Each structure stands twice: as structure tokens, then as C-alpha cells.
N, C-alpha and C positions, 0 to 999 in steps of 0.2 A: 402796505398790508393788504391782504386780499379781502374782498367783500365776503360776508358770511355765506352768500349764495353760491360762492365758488369753492367752499370747503367740501372735502370728501367726508364721508361718515367717520372715518378713522381720525381725521383732523379735528372734527367737532368733538369726538370723544376725548381726544388728547387735550383740547382746550378746556373742556369741562372739568377733567380731573386735575389739570394744572391749576385752574381757578380755585378749586376746592382746597388744594394745598396752599395756595397763596393766601386765601381768606381764613385759613386755620380750621376749615371744616374737616380736613384730613390732616392728621398730625403724624410726625415721625413715629414709626412703629405700628401705625394702624394697618390692618390687613383687610383685603376685599378680594372678591373673585370676579372673573370675567362674566360669569353667569349673572351675578348680582347687578353689575353695571349694565350689561346688555338688557336685562329686564327693566331696569329703572329708566334707561334712556330710549328704550323701544327700538333697539338695533340688534343685529345678530352678534354672535360672539366673535366673528371674524374681524370686523373693524375694531372691536375692543382689544383683541390680541395684537393687532397691528399697532394700535396706539400705545399699548403697554410696552411693546418691544422698543418703540422709539423713546419712551420715557425711561426705560432701563438703560438705553445707550447714553442718555444724558445724566444718568445717575440719580434721577428723581425717585425711582422706585427699584425694588429688588423683585426678581421673579423667583417665586418659591415653587419648585416642582411639586405637582400633586396637591398644592395648597391654594395658590393664587398669587397675590402681589402684596408687597409691604412697602409703605412709604419710607424712603431712606432717611437716615440721620446724617446730616453734614456736620463736621466739626467746625469750630470757629475759624480755623485757618482757611478752610475751603470757602466759607462765607466771605471772609475778608478778601481773599484772592479774587472772588467773583466781582466784588464791589470795586476793587482797585483796577481790575482789567476793564471794567465798563467805563471808569473814569478816563483811562488811557485812550480808549476808543473814541470817546466823546471829545476829549481835548485835542488829540491828534487829528480828528476829523475836521475840526475848525481850521487847522493849518493846511489841510488839503484843498480847501476852497480857494480858488484862484480868481474868481470873478466878483467877489463881494457877496454879502449875505442878503438873502431874499427878505425884503422889508415886510411883505405880506405874511410870509411864514413866521417872522418874528412876532408880528401882531397876533397871529393865530396861536403861537406858543404862549404868549402873554395871557390870552383869554383862557386857554386850557389850564394854565397855572392858577388863575383866579378861581376857576371852577373847582380845581383841586382843593384850594384853601377853603372854599365854601363847604365842600364835602367833608373836609376834616373838622370844621367847626360844627357841622351837623352830626358828626360821628357816624357818617355813612361809609362804612368800611368798604363795601362793594364798589361804590362810585370812586372812592379815594384810590383804590388800587387800579381800577380800570383807567382812570384819568392819568395816573402816574405812568402807566404803561404807554398810553397815547402820547404823553409829553415826551418821553424818551425816544419813541419811534420818530416823532416829528423833529426832535432836536438833532438826531443823527443825520436827518435828511439835509441839514444845513451844510454838510460836507460836500454835497453834490457828487458823492462817490458811490456808485452802485456796488462796487466790491466791498467797501467798508460797511455798507448797509447789510449786505449778505452775511458778513462776519458778525455784525452786531445782532442780527436775527438769531444766530446760533447762541450768542451769549445770553440773550434774553430768556432762553429756555430755563436758565438757572434762577431767574428772578423770583422772588416770593419767599425765599428762605429767611428774609429779614423781618418776618411777621411779628412774632412775640406779642408784646402788649404795646407796640409802638403807638397805636392810636390813643392810648391813655396819656401820652405825653404831648398833649395838644399844643401847648405854647412853644415847646422846644421844636416840635415838628413844623409849626407855622413859621418859626424863624428860619428854618431850613428852606422851606418853600419860598419865602420872601427873597432869599438869595437868588432864586431863579430870575426874578424881575431885574435885579441889578446886573446879572450876567447878560440878560437880553438888552439892557440899556447900553452896555459896552458894545455888544454886537451891532446894535442899531447905529452906533457911532463908528463902526468898523474898528474898534479898539480891541484887537484880537489878543494881545499880550495880557491886558488887564482882565479880559474875560477868562482866559486860561488860568491865570493866577487865582482868580476867585473860585473857579471850578475845582481846582485842587484843594483849596481850603474847604469848599463845600463837601468834597468827598471825604476828607478827614473828619469833618463834623458828623457826616452821615454815618460813618463807620463807628464813631464814638457813641452815637445815639442808638444804633442798632445793637451794639454790644450791651448797652445798658438795658435795652428792652428785652433782650434774650435772657439776661441775668434775672430781670424782674419776673419773667415768666417761667423761670427754672428750666430753661431749655437744656436738654440732656447733653447737647453737643458742645457746651461751653463750660469751661472749668470755673 
């Protein structure tokens, strides 16, 4: 991931709006204008327009001519597809590694996961989502494949649609996060098949939990 000092203004605007969607500050159906965002963030309308064009290409927002922008509503199948594709990338990424898994990176992932659990227990939504994002970025690096990391970068633009009230299910979510440690234990021992099997189970449980959270929050995209 690039250091913040290397981001262009349009990239910073993109990240800010995406974070607001992820954190539930902007919800499906909410509308805003380039002028509003430009004034709030202290930039011109040009980087805002560039960022919103990129967001619309990923389906995160809709461009409304002569009106502004609207946060898109993804249906449940889209959300489930996003989560299953991410699982495929992570599991197959492990198979691409031909030289063994970096022990220092595994230790770093373990620490990030423990920080994520603490953020969950403190109900710190912002830190929870930030650390979750960092964990997945570092996890895909275990593949040692630049191509896969580039593909994964594109998939992560869709992350955040699983918001709902998931932070309210602390114990269930904590159980999910603790599975990360077991996966890392398998990778530390170079037990790739066991790690992949658990990741697939982890993905199924994640999908079940997200669907429950979206129902609890009466998300319009789920029946």
C-alpha cells in the first residue's frame, strides 16, 4: 500500500468517501455534490470529480447528472459474491507461494489481528475497519505474487458493504477473528491444506454473520 504522502488529491478524496461508506457515515441512497465535498475537504472540484468517476466505475456510487452523486445499493448476491471472490483470492494465493511463508509477516499478522480484537472489544468502529483492511492487505502478501496483489487491490474497493450492525454482535465477531490465529498457526507450521480448509469455513461463517447483520439493520438490499 502506498504511504499517504504519495497519494494524489483525487486518491485522498476517494479514500475519504470510501471510508465514510464503510463506516456507515454515508448509507445507500444518500446524495451529495462535488461542491459540498470539495468545500469540506479543502480541495477543488476537479479531484472530487476524478474520485467520483473512479467510485462509479466500481459501482460504489451513481452519478446523477445535474444533481451530484448517490451511494449505490448493492443487493445481497453482489455482497456475497464479493466475499466469496475475496476468499478465493486469499486461499489460492497461499497455493502460489513456492518458498514457504514469511515467519515475520505471520507474527505481524497475528499482532494486527489482536489489535483488531481489542478495537472490537472497545467498540471502536473506525479502528476495527482500518485494522481489518490492513490485515487482509498483509495476508494477501503471503502469496508473494505481485499480480495477485494487484487483482486483490481491485477487489478491496468493494469492501465495506458488510457494515450493517455487525459491531453489535461482538462475541460472534470475536469468534470469527480468533479463527485468524488458528489459520496463522497452520501457516507457521507450513500446513497449507489445513489453513485453506479453515479459511473456507471462516468465509462461510463470515457470510452468515454479515447476512444476519444486514437483516438486523434492515438493509434495503437484502430480502
